[in-house]
LODRENKOL-612607 format. One line per field, with one value per residue (C-alpha): residue in one letter; x, y, z. Coordinates in Angstrom, 2 decimals, m for minus. Example, Ala and Ser with C-alpha at 12.3 -4.5 7.8 and 13.67 -1.06 7.14 Angstrom:
2
res <- A/S
X <- 12.30/13.67
Y <- m4.50/m1.06
Z <- 7.80/7.14
***
This chain:
363
res <- X/X/X/X/X/X/X/X/X/X/X/X/X/X/X/X/X/X/X/X/X/X/X/X/X/X/X/X/X/X/X/X/X/X/X/X/X/X/X/X/X/X/X/X/X/X/X/X/X/X/X/X/X/X/X/X/X/X/X/X/X/X/X/X/X/X/X/X/X/X/X/X/X/X/X/X/X/X/X/X/X/X/X/X/X/X/X/X/X/X/X/X/X/X/X/X/X/X/X/X/X/X/X/X/X/X/X/X/X/X/X/X/X/X/X/X/X/X/X/X/X/X/X/X/X/X/X/X/X/X/X/X/X/X/X/X/X/X/X/X/X/X/X/X/X/X/X/X/X/X/X/X/X/X/X/X/X/X/X/X/X/X/X/X/X/X/X/X/X/X/X/X/X/X/X/X/X/X/X/X/X/X/X/X/X/X/X/X/X/X/X/X/X/X/X/X/X/X/X/X/X/X/X/X/X/X/X/X/X/X/X/X/X/X/X/X/X/X/X/X/X/X/X/X/X/X/X/X/X/X/X/X/X/X/X/X/X/X/X/X/X/X/X/X/X/X/X/X/X/X/X/X/X/X/X/X/X/X/X/X/X/X/X/X/X/X/X/X/X/X/X/X/X/X/X/X/X/X/X/X/X/X/X/X/X/X/X/X/X/X/X/X/X/X/X/X/X/X/X/X/X/X/X/X/X/X/X/X/X/X/X/X/X/X/X/X/X/X/X/X/X/X/X/X/X/X/X/X/X/X/X/X/X/X/X/X/X/X/X/X/X/X/X/X/X/X/X/X/X/X/X/X/X/X/X/X/X/X/X/X/X/X/X
X <- m27.99/m27.84/m31.22/m31.79/m29.38/m30.47/m33.97/m33.09/m30.73/m33.40/m36.31/m34.24/m33.10/m36.90/m37.71/m35.11/m36.78/m34.96/m36.93/m39.92/m37.68/m36.36/m32.68/m33.16/m34.42/m31.53/m28.82/m30.61/m30.40/m26.78/m25.87/m27.92/m26.08/m22.84/m23.91/m25.23/m22.43/m19.84/m21.40/m21.71/m18.26/m17.07/m19.28/m17.28/m14.26/m14.81/m16.31/m13.22/m10.95/m13.00/m12.83/m9.12/m8.40/m10.32/m8.25/m5.19/m7.19/m7.03/m10.84/m10.94/m14.20/m13.39/m10.52/m12.72/m15.38/m12.61/m11.71/m15.44/m15.77/m12.70/m14.91/m17.21/m17.07/m17.69/m20.34/m22.13/m22.42/m22.78/m26.05/m27.51/m26.55/m28.47/m31.39/m31.96/m31.65/m33.30/m36.49/m37.94/m37.60/m38.57/m42.88/m44.63/m45.12/m42.69/m39.94/m39.80/m40.37/m37.00/m35.35/m36.15/m35.30/m31.50/m30.54/m31.87/m29.86/m26.62/m27.45/m27.87/m24.14/m22.63/m23.44/m22.17/m19.14/m18.95/m19.77/m17.42/m14.41/m15.86/m15.36/m12.00/m10.85/m12.00/m10.27/m7.15/m7.33/m8.27/m5.59/m3.12/m4.22/m4.28/m1.25/m3.20/m3.22/m6.43/m8.18/m6.65/m8.02/m11.32/m11.66/m11.05/m13.48/m16.00/m15.26/m15.57/m19.04/m20.04/m18.97/m20.81/m24.04/m23.97/m23.40/m25.98/m28.58/m28.15/m28.16/m31.69/m32.76/m31.92/m33.68/m36.53/m36.96/m36.58/m39.74/m38.14/m39.68/m37.14/m39.15/m39.19/m35.30/m34.67/m36.25/m34.76/m31.79/m32.71/m33.04/m29.62/m27.84/m28.70/m27.58/m24.24/m23.85/m23.81/m21.50/m18.61/m19.16/m15.50/m14.97/m17.58/m16.53/m13.28/m14.83/m17.17/m13.98/m12.10/m15.12/m14.52/m11.03/m11.13/m13.99/m13.11/m9.18/m7.56/m4.30/m3.77/m1.13/2.67/1.54/3.86/1.38/1.14/m1.55/m0.95/2.32/2.89/4.05/5.23/4.30/1.25/1.67/m1.59/m5.19/m7.34/m10.71/m9.87/m6.50/m4.11/m0.36/2.38/6.44/7.67/11.14/12.89/11.75/9.00/5.49/3.28/m0.49/m3.59/m7.40/m9.27/m11.49/m8.73/m7.69/m10.70/m10.83/m7.32/m5.63/m3.75/m0.82/m0.51/2.96/2.86/0.08/2.44/3.52/6.13/7.50/8.32/11.19/11.38/14.76/16.32/19.93/21.66/24.41/26.99/26.84/30.31/29.53/29.37/26.71/28.16/28.43/24.84/23.92/25.99/24.29/20.97/22.58/25.23/22.16/19.68/22.50/23.26/19.39/18.92/22.03/20.31/17.61/15.69/14.88/13.19/14.17/11.41/13.19/16.00/15.66/17.07/14.22/15.19/17.63/17.70/20.24/21.43/22.30/21.00/18.24/18.01/14.65/15.23/12.35/12.85/10.64/12.00/9.63/10.63/7.65/10.10/11.83/14.96/15.28/13.95/16.57/19.10/18.70/18.40/21.85/23.64/22.07/23.16/26.72/27.02/26.02/28.46/31.11/30.18/30.04/33.29/34.79/32.64/34.01/30.20/30.17/27.97/26.21/27.96/25.81/26.97/25.08/23.37/23.27/21.05/22.31/22.56/20.44/21.06/22.89/22.19/22.85/26.00/27.72/26.77/28.76
Y <- m62.66/m59.17/m58.54/m62.16/m61.14/m57.71/m59.17/m61.56/m58.94/m56.37/m58.48/m58.43/m55.17/m53.54/m55.00/m52.66/m49.17/m45.96/m43.02/m44.19/m45.55/m49.05/m49.64/m50.45/m47.01/m45.27/m47.41/m46.50/m42.45/m42.89/m44.33/m41.85/m39.05/m40.45/m40.67/m37.44/m35.68/m37.23/m35.91/m32.85/m32.32/m34.21/m31.45/m28.55/m29.89/m30.21/m26.97/m25.38/m27.23/m25.67/m22.33/m22.77/m23.48/m20.83/m18.25/m18.43/m16.58/m12.59/m12.39/m11.78/m13.09/m16.88/m16.14/m14.00/m16.91/m19.79/m17.74/m17.47/m21.22/m22.40/m20.34/m23.78/m25.20/m29.00/m28.24/m26.76/m29.65/m31.68/m30.14/m30.29/m33.95/m34.95/m32.57/m34.50/m38.03/m37.07/m35.97/m39.18/m40.04/m36.33/m36.22/m33.52/m30.39/m28.92/m31.26/m30.87/m27.04/m27.25/m29.06/m26.49/m23.37/m25.18/m25.48/m22.09/m20.69/m22.46/m21.50/m17.76/m18.41/m20.12/m16.77/m14.70/m16.38/m16.53/m12.73/m11.99/m13.92/m12.29/m8.80/m9.32/m10.83/m7.94/m5.77/m7.53/m7.57/m4.01/m2.94/m5.31/m3.48/m0.25/2.34/5.21/5.25/7.12/4.13/1.87/3.46/4.10/0.56/m0.47/1.81/0.47/m3.05/m2.77/m0.84/m3.51/m6.14/m4.70/m4.50/m7.92/m9.63/m7.04/m8.11/m11.84/m11.78/m9.70/m12.20/m15.28/m13.93/m13.03/m16.67/m17.73/m15.98/m13.04/m9.83/m7.72/m4.66/m4.24/m5.33/m2.72/m0.15/m1.09/m0.90/2.77/3.61/1.92/3.25/6.85/6.11/4.44/7.32/9.81/7.71/7.15/10.56/11.28/8.00/8.41/11.82/10.42/7.66/9.85/12.20/9.36/8.71/12.16/11.91/8.46/9.76/13.56/12.34/15.71/13.23/9.79/7.11/8.64/12.58/14.56/16.70/19.72/20.14/23.12/22.75/19.11/17.66/14.30/11.35/10.02/6.20/5.13/6.42/4.57/4.57/6.72/8.47/8.89/8.30/10.70/10.01/13.50/14.34/13.79/10.33/10.13/9.12/11.52/10.23/12.56/12.09/12.26/14.45/17.01/16.61/17.77/21.02/22.03/23.90/21.25/21.57/19.26/19.27/16.32/17.78/20.61/21.05/23.38/24.64/28.49/30.21/33.82/35.00/38.57/38.75/42.27/43.43/46.21/49.68/49.69/47.93/49.64/50.21/47.56/44.84/45.62/45.18/42.06/40.69/39.93/38.06/36.10/34.85/34.19/32.13/29.84/28.91/28.57/26.16/24.06/21.79/21.02/25.06/27.29/31.19/33.74/36.84/38.68/42.37/45.30/46.25/48.27/50.34/48.54/50.00/46.44/46.97/46.94/44.34/41.88/39.70/36.64/33.74/30.29/27.17/23.90/20.74/18.43/17.83/15.82/18.33/16.89/16.94/20.53/21.35/19.92/22.02/25.10/24.35/23.82/27.34/29.05/27.92/28.43/32.29/32.69/31.61/33.18/36.76/35.77/35.45/38.47/40.73/41.51/42.16/40.80/43.35/42.20/43.11/43.98/42.33/45.20/43.76/45.20/47.37/45.49/46.37/49.30/51.11/53.57/53.49/55.81/53.78/50.68/51.91
Z <- m12.59/m11.16/m11.09/m9.23/m6.68/m6.22/m5.76/m3.20/m1.48/m1.35/0.43/4.00/3.49/2.82/6.53/8.15/8.47/9.50/9.85/8.24/5.20/4.36/4.40/0.75/0.08/2.22/0.50/m3.06/m1.79/m0.77/m4.11/m6.27/m4.25/m5.60/m8.89/m8.80/m7.04/m9.58/m12.36/m11.02/m10.03/m13.77/m15.29/m13.40/m14.21/m18.14/m18.20/m16.23/m18.96/m21.78/m20.22/m19.24/m22.95/m24.21/m21.94/m23.85/m26.38/m26.91/m25.58/m21.68/m20.86/m20.77/m18.38/m16.11/m16.11/m15.67/m12.63/m11.68/m12.06/m10.01/m6.88/m7.53/m3.68/m3.44/m0.60/m2.79/m5.49/m2.31/m1.68/m5.09/m5.15/m1.72/m2.39/m5.63/m4.24/m1.22/m2.87/m3.18/0.67/1.52/2.04/0.69/2.95/5.23/4.53/1.01/1.66/4.05/1.41/m1.23/1.16/1.88/m2.24/m2.68/0.16/m1.03/m4.32/m3.30/m1.35/m4.26/m6.43/m3.98/m4.31/m8.02/m8.69/m6.05/m7.96/m11.00/m10.12/m8.62/m11.64/m13.74/m11.66/m11.68/m15.33/m15.97/m13.70/m15.55/m19.08/m17.87/m17.86/m16.49/m12.43/m12.59/m14.20/m12.09/m8.85/m10.29/m10.93/m7.46/m5.99/m8.62/m7.56/m4.02/m4.38/m6.95/m4.21/m1.37/m3.21/m4.48/m1.07/0.14/m2.41/m2.47/1.21/0.97/m1.23/0.62/3.58/1.57/0.53/4.06/4.96/6.70/6.20/4.54/4.28/8.04/8.01/6.02/7.76/11.21/9.18/7.80/11.71/12.65/9.47/10.77/14.29/13.08/10.50/13.35/15.55/12.48/11.05/10.58/9.07/6.69/5.58/4.87/2.89/0.94/0.20/m1.06/m3.60/m4.73/m5.25/m6.94/m9.59/m9.85/m10.05/m8.78/m8.35/m9.08/m7.90/m8.49/m8.79/m7.01/m5.11/m2.30/0.53/2.28/3.80/3.27/m0.44/m1.70/m4.12/m3.90/m3.02/m2.13/m2.01/0.77/1.86/4.81/4.38/1.48/1.99/0.47/0.26/0.80/m0.73/2.34/2.81/5.15/4.83/5.24/6.17/5.49/5.94/2.71/4.24/5.18/1.58/0.21/2.21/1.58/m1.33/m3.48/m6.36/m8.83/m9.95/m11.94/m14.19/m15.08/m18.58/m17.71/m14.88/m14.97/m13.10/m12.60/m10.62/m10.02/m10.77/m9.16/m11.12/m9.59/m10.48/m11.52/m14.77/m18.04/m20.45/m22.97/m19.89/m18.91/m22.74/m22.92/m19.89/m21.21/m24.28/m22.38/m20.21/m22.97/m24.75/m21.84/m21.54/m25.15/m25.20/m22.48/m24.76/m21.24/m20.42/m22.92/m22.45/m21.70/m20.99/m19.49/m18.79/m17.01/m14.95/m12.00/m9.92/m6.62/m3.55/m3.73/m7.60/m10.88/m11.05/m14.10/m14.24/m15.86/m16.84/m18.58/m18.54/m17.86/m19.48/m16.24/m13.71/m11.52/m8.89/m8.77/m12.84/m12.56/m10.03/m11.90/m15.00/m12.39/m10.97/m14.32/m15.55/m12.23/m12.71/m16.34/m15.66/m12.97/m15.15/m18.20/m16.21/m15.09/m18.38/m19.89/m17.04/m15.65/m12.03/m9.62/m6.85/m3.43/m1.13/2.69/5.41/7.66/11.47/14.11/16.62/20.09/22.85/24.78/22.18/20.17/16.37/16.46/19.19/17.20/14.27
***
């Protein structure tokens, strides 16, 4: 019955022609397009369900492939379906060649989207898994370079497929690249310096560093600048090329902070008091578990008093915690000296004479 009606319906439709093909051929092509497009959409949905179910396991690959598969665009599936449906209608020669070029170009663009999504998902996964700031920054840099290379290679491949002379294009890009590099020399220097920072890792995120007269905690390492948060609260922005040329201190990588200072005791102290001072200082430092005693010696006779050199180490990389230990030890030394009768030196301030007066008149 269906065949009967189709034959009788097809007879009048075959008399109407559009662009050299009958209306029946166009209707058949449209139905074929709908069937192929529906089949492709269904296949994509099923693959996403399979990958989505596998992504709940311990392996990372299914989750990465699932995120890449989600970038499958409907226009790409429509292009494939239309090309397959219209293949019979396109005559041999330029028409079929054009149809093939459209399909291949769409495939290159879709491949770039898949690759970009896969790289981004990989970066997000490794950043979430990594507890090391250095590894995180390197992964971001590698992902950026991989994305740029992916789009560049697929663009050149698509242009080559369309008949563009890629060799001449690359030669032209080479000459233009030299001119562009000269125009953006400082920006390019900052970019290359950022790669050096990311791969050589003199510092990473959350490190407390000092660059010349500036110091702060690293908040962001960009392609052009690095941002620090200073102890007083303001943000310091420094060009990456300037960082490479500067002297740098990384306090985060200190195993210990060594504090060396000099105490001046009064000449009025007895021999026993001076000998007891060293024991008192050592005992105070050793009682503080955050510090490690190094030495406390009577080192010199100075006009302002008897010099005692004291040194101890603090196992704190945070500047505030380090200052807390120093504060506690200084208070304890002051109190102990008062209790033990050990007198600190009192240095009188020496004022310069006023202009126009002799030293005798000023006195």
